[in-house]
N, CA, C and O atoms as a Tinker XYZ file with bonds, in Angstrom:
   348  protein
     1  N      0.721000   -1.120000    0.049000    73     2
     2  CA     0.022000   -0.290000    0.157000    64     1     3
     3  C      0.907000    1.106000    0.261000    63     2     4     5
     4  O      1.669000    1.300000    1.208000    81     3
     5  N      0.694000    2.206000   -0.984000    73     3     6
     6  CA     1.313000    3.417000   -0.737000    64     5     7
     7  C      0.871000    4.171000   -0.183000    63     6     8     9
     8  O     -0.356000    4.244000   -0.261000    81     7
     9  N      1.564000    5.117000    0.650000    73     7    10
    10  CA     0.984000    6.144000    1.640000    64     9    11
    11  C      1.496000    7.675000    0.817000    63    10    12    13
    12  O      2.274000    7.798000   -0.129000    81    11
    13  N      0.858000    8.562000    1.457000    73    11    14
    14  CA     1.069000   10.063000    0.984000    64    13    15
    15  C      2.270000   10.594000    1.623000    63    14    16    17
    16  O      2.246000   10.933000    2.807000    81    15
    17  N      3.358000   10.688000    0.875000    73    15    18
    18  CA     4.644000   11.370000    1.397000    64    17    19
    19  C      4.872000   12.843000    0.859000    63    18    20    21
    20  O      4.375000   13.379000   -0.132000    81    19
    21  N      5.918000   13.434000    1.953000    73    19    22
    22  CA     6.307000   14.656000    1.341000    64    21    23
    23  C      7.845000   14.550000    1.709000    63    22    24    25
    24  O      8.528000   13.552000    1.939000    81    23
    25  N      8.194000   15.981000    1.691000    73    23    26
    26  CA     9.851000   16.027000    1.616000    64    25    27
    27  C      9.957000   16.894000    2.664000    63    26    28    29
    28  O      9.110000   17.779000    2.778000    81    27
    29  N     11.218000   16.756000    3.773000    73    27    30
    30  CA    11.453000   17.612000    4.824000    64    29    31
    31  C     12.431000   18.896000    3.776000    63    30    32    33
    32  O     12.938000   18.717000    2.669000    81    31
    33  N     12.425000   20.004000    4.529000    73    31    34
    34  CA    13.021000   20.920000    4.316000    64    33    35
    35  C     14.746000   20.544000    3.420000    63    34    36    37
    36  O     15.287000   21.053000    2.439000    81    35
    37  N     15.053000   19.685000    4.148000    73    35    38
    38  CA    16.378000   18.930000    3.637000    64    37    39
    39  C     16.182000   18.002000    2.439000    63    38    40    41
    40  O     17.036000   17.308000    1.888000    81    39
    41  N     15.159000   18.102000    2.208000    73    39    42
    42  CA    14.865000   17.011000    1.002000    64    41    43
    43  C     14.931000   15.448000    1.171000    63    42    44    45
    44  O     15.252000   14.648000    0.291000    81    43
    45  N     14.528000   15.131000    2.605000    73    43    46
    46  CA    14.277000   13.776000    2.976000    64    45    47
    47  C     12.973000   13.290000    2.961000    63    46    48    49
    48  O     12.042000   14.010000    3.321000    81    47
    49  N     12.795000   12.061000    2.558000    73    47    50
    50  CA    11.070000   12.058000    2.358000    64    49    51
    51  C     10.461000   11.811000    4.149000    63    50    52    53
    52  O     11.079000   11.611000    5.194000    81    51
    53  N      9.536000   11.894000    3.954000    73    51    54
    54  CA     8.917000   11.947000    5.074000    64    53    55
    55  C      7.267000   11.437000    4.913000    63    54    56    57
    56  O      6.662000   11.550000    3.847000    81    55
    57  N      6.705000   10.904000    6.065000    73    55    58
    58  CA     5.270000   10.267000    5.947000    64    57    59
    59  C      4.413000   10.759000    7.016000    63    58    60    61
    60  O      4.299000   10.155000    8.083000    81    59
    61  N      3.800000   11.865000    6.744000    73    59    62
    62  CA     3.021000   12.284000    7.956000    64    61    63
    63  C      1.971000   11.128000    8.354000    63    62    64    65
    64  O      1.223000   10.429000    7.672000    81    63
    65  N      2.220000   11.213000    9.725000    73    63    66
    66  CA     1.067000   10.074000   10.333000    64    65    67
    67  C     -0.162000   11.000000   11.180000    63    66    68    69
    68  O      0.200000   11.587000   12.201000    81    67
    69  N     -1.257000   11.086000   10.842000    73    67    70
    70  CA    -2.130000   11.630000   11.410000    64    69    71
    71  C     -3.227000   11.157000   12.473000    63    70    72    73
    72  O     -3.803000   10.075000   12.366000    81    71
    73  N     -3.431000   11.938000   13.366000    73    71    74
    74  CA    -3.963000   10.975000   14.746000    64    73    75
    75  C     -5.239000   10.570000   14.537000    63    74    76    77
    76  O     -6.127000   11.342000   14.177000    81    75
    77  N     -5.373000    9.552000   14.714000    73    75    78
    78  CA    -6.172000    8.524000   14.696000    64    77    79
    79  C     -6.945000    8.448000   15.697000    63    78    80    81
    80  O     -8.121000    8.397000   15.336000    81    79
    81  N     -6.732000    8.402000   17.372000    73    79    82
    82  CA    -7.462000    8.287000   18.493000    64    81    83
    83  C     -6.745000    8.794000   19.541000    63    82    84    85
    84  O     -5.532000    8.992000   19.480000    81    83
    85  N     -7.620000    9.081000   20.771000    73    83    86
    86  CA    -6.976000    9.235000   21.933000    64    85    87
    87  C     -7.418000    8.008000   22.719000    63    86    88    89
    88  O     -8.544000    7.548000   22.527000    81    87
    89  N     -6.625000    7.485000   23.550000    73    87    90
    90  CA    -7.168000    6.236000   24.621000    64    89    91
    91  C     -7.596000    6.973000   25.804000    63    90    92    93
    92  O     -6.708000    7.506000   26.469000    81    91
    93  N     -8.879000    7.099000   26.199000    73    91    94
    94  CA    -9.477000    7.490000   27.197000    64    93    95
    95  C     -9.293000    7.002000   28.529000    63    94    96    97
    96  O     -9.640000    7.572000   29.563000    81    95
    97  N     -8.659000    5.783000   28.404000    73    95    98
    98  CA    -8.047000    4.996000   29.514000    64    97    99
    99  C     -6.312000    5.591000   29.924000    63    98   100   101
   100  O     -6.011000    5.898000   31.077000    81    99
   101  N     -5.865000    5.625000   29.395000    73    99   102
   102  CA    -4.830000    6.394000   29.170000    64   101   103
   103  C     -4.844000    8.141000   29.666000    63   102   104   105
   104  O     -4.243000    8.703000   30.581000    81   103
   105  N     -5.624000    8.572000   28.821000    73   103   106
   106  CA    -5.283000   10.392000   29.396000    64   105   107
   107  C     -5.740000   10.732000   30.495000    63   106   108   109
   108  O     -6.791000   10.337000   30.999000    81   107
   109  N     -4.887000   11.576000   30.984000    73   107   110
   110  CA    -5.677000   12.065000   32.104000    64   109   111
   111  C     -5.927000   13.468000   32.301000    63   110   112   113
   112  O     -6.047000   14.060000   33.374000    81   111
   113  N     -6.006000   14.038000   30.842000    73   111   114
   114  CA    -7.003000   15.109000   30.777000    64   113   115
   115  C     -5.906000   16.475000   31.357000    63   114   116   117
   116  O     -6.337000   17.457000   31.962000    81   115
   117  N     -4.721000   16.291000   31.073000    73   115   118
   118  CA    -3.901000   17.356000   31.311000    64   117   119
   119  C     -3.967000   18.613000   30.296000    63   118   120   121
   120  O     -3.823000   19.780000   30.661000    81   119
   121  N     -4.148000   18.302000   29.296000    73   119   122
   122  CA    -4.558000   19.683000   28.428000    64   121   123
   123  C     -3.122000   20.010000   27.345000    63   122   124   125
   124  O     -3.164000   20.999000   26.613000    81   123
   125  N     -2.108000   19.247000   27.340000    73   123   126
   126  CA    -0.888000   19.588000   27.182000    64   125   127
   127  C     -0.960000   19.734000   25.534000    63   126   128   129
   128  O     -0.472000   20.647000   24.869000    81   127
   129  N     -1.771000   18.475000   25.011000    73   127   130
   130  CA    -1.960000   18.251000   24.047000    64   129   131
   131  C     -2.624000   19.321000   23.025000    63   130   132   133
   132  O     -2.214000   19.633000   21.907000    81   131
   133  N     -3.885000   19.846000   23.795000    73   131   134
   134  CA    -4.780000   20.684000   23.309000    64   133   135
   135  C     -4.271000   22.109000   22.793000    63   134   136   137
   136  O     -4.738000   22.800000   21.887000    81   135
   137  N     -2.879000   22.415000   23.860000    73   135   138
   138  CA    -2.319000   23.618000   24.135000    64   137   139
   139  C     -1.421000   23.395000   22.728000    63   138   140   141
   140  O     -1.342000   24.331000   21.932000    81   139
   141  N     -0.861000   22.326000   22.501000    73   139   142
   142  CA     0.434000   22.360000   21.654000    64   141   143
   143  C     -0.138000   22.267000   20.167000    63   142   144   145
   144  O      0.650000   22.503000   19.251000    81   143
   145  N     -1.489000   21.931000   19.863000    73   143   146
   146  CA    -2.072000   21.424000   18.633000    64   145   147
   147  C     -2.551000   23.129000   17.997000    63   146   148   149
   148  O     -3.484000   23.782000   18.464000    81   147
   149  N     -1.692000   23.556000   16.909000    73   147   150
   150  CA    -2.160000   24.901000   16.670000    64   149   151
   151  C     -3.302000   24.612000   15.326000    63   150   152   153
   152  O     -3.507000   25.507000   14.507000    81   151
   153  N     -3.783000   23.678000   15.257000    73   151   154
   154  CA    -4.852000   23.629000   14.482000    64   153   155
   155  C     -6.294000   23.015000   14.876000    63   154   156   157
   156  O     -7.096000   22.520000   14.084000    81   155
   157  N     -6.432000   23.140000   16.128000    73   155   158
   158  CA    -7.680000   22.823000   16.517000    64   157   159
   159  C     -8.290000   21.690000   16.521000    63   158   160   161
   160  O     -9.509000   21.731000   16.686000    81   159
   161  N     -7.627000   20.353000   16.341000    73   159   162
   162  CA    -7.695000   18.973000   16.358000    64   161   163
   163  C     -8.203000   18.445000   17.267000    63   162   164   165
   164  O     -9.040000   17.570000   17.044000    81   163
   165  N     -7.846000   18.823000   18.655000    73   163   166
   166  CA    -8.495000   18.492000   19.879000    64   165   167
   167  C     -9.077000   19.550000   20.792000    63   166   168   169
   168  O     -8.871000   20.756000   20.926000    81   167
   169  N     -9.957000   18.585000   21.428000    73   167   170
   170  CA   -10.867000   19.578000   22.559000    64   169   171
   171  C    -10.850000   18.439000   23.827000    63   170   172   173
   172  O    -11.062000   17.228000   23.787000    81   171
   173  N    -10.498000   19.357000   24.998000    73   171   174
   174  CA   -10.999000   18.719000   26.390000    64   173   175
   175  C    -12.334000   18.262000   26.279000    63   174   176   177
   176  O    -13.148000   18.827000   25.549000    81   175
   177  N    -12.650000   17.087000   27.091000    73   175   178
   178  CA   -13.843000   16.619000   27.311000    64   177   179
   179  C    -14.105000   16.040000   28.706000    63   178   180   181
   180  O    -13.134000   15.630000   29.342000    81   179
   181  N    -15.613000   15.956000   29.358000    73   179   182
   182  CA   -15.845000   16.034000   30.746000    64   181   183
   183  C    -16.675000   14.768000   30.404000    63   182   184   185
   184  O    -17.528000   14.779000   29.517000    81   183
   185  N    -16.390000   13.704000   31.135000    73   183   186
   186  CA   -17.297000   12.574000   31.512000    64   185   187
   187  C    -17.619000   12.558000   33.028000    63   186   188   189
   188  O    -16.847000   12.365000   33.967000    81   187
   189  N    -18.927000   12.804000   33.036000    73   187   190
   190  CA   -19.748000   12.224000   34.552000    64   189   191
   191  C    -19.665000   11.240000   35.177000    63   190   192   193
   192  O    -20.505000   10.346000   35.074000    81   191
   193  N    -18.610000   11.170000   35.991000    73   191   194
   194  CA   -18.860000    9.472000   36.694000    64   193   195
   195  C    -19.789000    9.915000   38.120000    63   194   196   197
   196  O    -20.266000   10.990000   38.481000    81   195
   197  N    -19.787000    8.438000   38.767000    73   195   198
   198  CA   -20.657000    8.568000   39.758000    64   197   199
   199  C    -20.291000    9.525000   40.805000    63   198   200   201
   200  O    -21.227000   10.247000   41.146000    81   199
   201  N    -19.369000    9.689000   41.303000    73   199   202
   202  CA   -18.885000   11.005000   42.169000    64   201   203
   203  C    -17.987000   11.779000   41.780000    63   202   204   205
   204  O    -17.461000   12.403000   42.702000    81   203
   205  N    -17.523000   12.032000   40.574000    73   203   206
   206  CA   -16.627000   12.860000   40.329000    64   205   207
   207  C    -16.387000   12.992000   38.734000    63   206   208   209
   208  O    -16.430000   11.948000   38.083000    81   207
   209  N    -16.156000   14.121000   38.117000    73   207   210
   210  CA   -16.013000   14.330000   36.659000    64   209   211
   211  C    -14.536000   13.972000   36.551000    63   210   212   213
   212  O    -13.640000   14.087000   37.387000    81   211
   213  N    -14.508000   13.351000   34.885000    73   211   214
   214  CA   -13.234000   12.784000   34.815000    64   213   215
   215  C    -13.104000   13.809000   33.340000    63   214   216   217
   216  O    -13.984000   13.989000   32.497000    81   215
   217  N    -11.831000   14.334000   33.366000    73   215   218
   218  CA   -11.570000   15.124000   32.113000    64   217   219
   219  C    -10.721000   14.012000   31.248000    63   218   220   221
   220  O    -10.126000   13.051000   31.736000    81   219
   221  N    -10.816000   14.441000   29.509000    73   219   222
   222  CA    -9.825000   13.426000   29.005000    64   221   223
   223  C    -10.130000   14.250000   27.627000    63   222   224   225
   224  O    -11.150000   14.917000   27.454000    81   223
   225  N     -9.026000   14.085000   26.632000    73   223   226
   226  CA    -9.270000   14.724000   25.404000    64   225   227
   227  C     -9.832000   13.739000   24.301000    63   226   228   229
   228  O     -9.681000   12.517000   24.281000    81   227
   229  N    -10.618000   14.648000   23.243000    73   227   230
   230  CA   -11.238000   13.823000   22.090000    64   229   231
   231  C    -10.713000   14.091000   20.626000    63   230   232   233
   232  O     -9.951000   15.056000   20.667000    81   231
   233  N    -10.803000   13.735000   19.721000    73   231   234
   234  CA   -10.081000   14.316000   18.546000    64   233   235
   235  C    -11.490000   14.669000   17.834000    63   234   236   237
   236  O    -12.341000   13.960000   17.298000    81   235
   237  N    -11.383000   16.019000   18.044000    73   235   238
   238  CA   -12.878000   16.858000   17.491000    64   237   239
   239  C    -12.983000   16.935000   15.910000    63   238   240   241
   240  O    -13.961000   16.604000   15.240000    81   239
   241  N    -11.569000   17.526000   15.372000    73   239   242
   242  CA   -11.575000   17.935000   13.999000    64   241   243
   243  C    -10.438000   16.834000   13.275000    63   242   244   245
   244  O     -9.369000   17.341000   12.935000    81   243
   245  N    -10.599000   15.571000   13.063000    73   243   246
   246  CA    -9.406000   15.000000   12.659000    64   245   247
   247  C     -8.809000   15.460000   11.324000    63   246   248   249
   248  O     -7.598000   15.353000   11.126000    81   247
   249  N     -9.958000   16.164000   10.057000    73   247   250
   250  CA    -9.351000   16.580000    9.211000    64   249   251
   251  C     -8.972000   17.665000    8.786000    63   250   252   253
   252  O     -8.960000   18.096000    7.633000    81   251
   253  N     -8.609000   18.187000    9.870000    73   251   254
   254  CA    -7.505000   19.635000    9.930000    64   253   255
   255  C     -6.351000   19.000000   10.664000    63   254   256   257
   256  O     -5.382000   19.757000   10.716000    81   255
   257  N     -6.139000   17.644000   11.340000    73   255   258
   258  CA    -4.457000   17.451000   11.422000    64   257   259
   259  C     -3.606000   17.420000    9.893000    63   258   260   261
   260  O     -3.879000   17.147000    8.725000    81   259
   261  N     -2.668000   17.780000   10.512000    73   259   262
   262  CA    -1.101000   18.258000    9.869000    64   261   263
   263  C     -0.442000   16.822000    9.499000    63   262   264   265
   264  O      0.052000   16.547000    8.406000    81   263
   265  N     -0.533000   15.936000   10.651000    73   263   266
   266  CA     0.595000   14.758000   10.669000    64   265   267
   267  C      2.028000   15.383000   11.238000    63   266   268   269
   268  O      3.142000   15.039000   10.841000    81   267
   269  N      1.775000   16.280000   12.158000    73   267   270
   270  CA     2.918000   16.359000   13.133000    64   269   271
   271  C      3.448000   15.736000   13.864000    63   270   272   273
   272  O      4.644000   15.687000   14.150000    81   271
   273  N      2.283000   14.996000   14.378000    73   271   274
   274  CA     2.565000   14.221000   15.858000    64   273   275
   275  C      3.023000   15.062000   17.153000    63   274   276   277
   276  O      3.583000   14.490000   18.088000    81   275
   277  N      2.750000   16.499000   17.169000    73   275   278
   278  CA     3.420000   17.068000   18.339000    64   277   279
   279  C      2.384000   16.994000   19.550000    63   278   280   281
   280  O      2.735000   17.411000   20.653000    81   279
   281  N      1.210000   16.507000   19.366000    73   279   282
   282  CA     0.167000   16.276000   20.295000    64   281   283
   283  C      0.751000   14.893000   21.267000    63   282   284   285
   284  O      0.912000   14.869000   22.487000    81   283
   285  N      0.955000   13.972000   20.432000    73   283   286
   286  CA     1.722000   12.566000   20.726000    64   285   287
   287  C      3.073000   12.772000   21.326000    63   286   288   289
   288  O      3.441000   11.933000   22.148000    81   287
   289  N      3.902000   13.813000   21.022000    73   287   290
   290  CA     5.418000   13.775000   21.461000    64   289   291
   291  C      5.359000   14.582000   23.066000    63   290   292   293
   292  O      6.322000   14.563000   23.832000    81   291
   293  N      3.956000   15.318000   23.400000    73   291   294
   294  CA     3.705000   15.859000   24.133000    64   293   295
   295  C      3.225000   15.227000   25.150000    63   294   296   297
   296  O      3.531000   15.722000   26.235000    81   295
   297  N      2.228000   13.803000   25.188000    73   295   298
   298  CA     1.697000   13.368000   26.003000    64   297   299
   299  C      2.532000   12.155000   26.606000    63   298   300   301
   300  O      3.044000   11.207000   26.010000    81   299
   301  N      2.512000   12.584000   28.506000    73   299   302
   302  CA     3.434000   11.832000   29.044000    64   301   303
   303  C      2.658000   10.431000   28.874000    63   302   304   305
   304  O      3.478000    9.553000   28.606000    81   303
   305  N      1.462000    9.987000   28.937000    73   303   306
   306  CA     0.539000    8.797000   28.936000    64   305   307
   307  C      0.664000    8.154000   27.587000    63   306   308   309
   308  O      0.090000    7.083000   27.392000    81   307
   309  N      1.338000    8.699000   26.682000    73   307   310
   310  CA     1.330000    8.055000   25.431000    64   309   311
   311  C     -0.169000    7.562000   25.312000    63   310   312   313
   312  O     -0.471000    6.383000   25.499000    81   311
   313  N     -0.966000    8.417000   25.031000    73   311   314
   314  CA    -2.364000    7.925000   24.852000    64   313   315
   315  C     -2.995000    8.330000   23.395000    63   314   316   317
   316  O     -4.197000    8.372000   23.130000    81   315
   317  N     -1.951000    8.607000   22.550000    73   315   318
   318  CA    -2.248000    8.778000   21.001000    64   317   319
   319  C     -1.751000    7.675000   20.304000    63   318   320   321
   320  O     -0.737000    7.057000   20.629000    81   319
   321  N     -2.594000    7.384000   19.171000    73   319   322
   322  CA    -2.691000    6.605000   18.024000    64   321   323
   323  C     -2.673000    7.394000   16.641000    63   322   324   325
   324  O     -3.439000    8.317000   16.364000    81   323
   325  N     -1.606000    6.849000   15.763000    73   323   326
   326  CA    -1.352000    7.617000   14.203000    64   325   327
   327  C     -1.635000    6.724000   13.309000    63   326   328   329
   328  O     -1.747000    5.517000   13.519000    81   327
   329  N     -1.784000    7.382000   12.099000    73   327   330
   330  CA    -1.606000    6.428000   11.322000    64   329   331
   331  C     -1.377000    6.849000    9.655000    63   330   332   333
   332  O     -2.325000    7.605000    9.440000    81   331
   333  N     -0.768000    6.756000    8.672000    73   331   334
   334  CA    -0.533000    7.532000    7.729000    64   333   335
   335  C     -1.682000    7.199000    6.788000    63   334   336   337
   336  O     -2.230000    6.099000    6.854000    81   335
   337  N     -2.071000    8.165000    5.880000    73   335   338
   338  CA    -3.232000    8.271000    4.699000    64   337   339
   339  C     -2.427000    7.733000    3.540000    63   338   340   341
   340  O     -1.388000    8.151000    3.028000    81   339
   341  N     -3.132000    6.775000    3.288000    73   339   342
   342  CA    -3.274000    6.052000    1.713000    64   341   343
   343  C     -3.354000    6.845000    0.646000    63   342   344   345
   344  O     -4.413000    7.357000    0.282000    81   343
   345  N     -2.448000    6.976000    0.174000    73   343   346
   346  CA    -2.447000    7.481000   -1.438000    64   345   347
   347  C     -3.748000    7.208000   -2.428000    63   346   348
   348  O     -3.723000    7.586000   -3.600000    81   347
């Protein structure tokens, strides 16, 4: 299967990997990824549990992802999964 590829400034081939999902079991809702994403792909979400509310992040605008993986690099809990887009 062929994937969409690009070039870095130094002319090296690069395959962008776009955010596929955030594991809400791993996500602690710290918001670092939301702050680092300049394209508004992610947004915080609150889930009401029995006695308290749990914050986590969801992929709200996946079509706006540019494949930089900055959100995954900033996540201490490794809650993100990524995938390239087939050509």
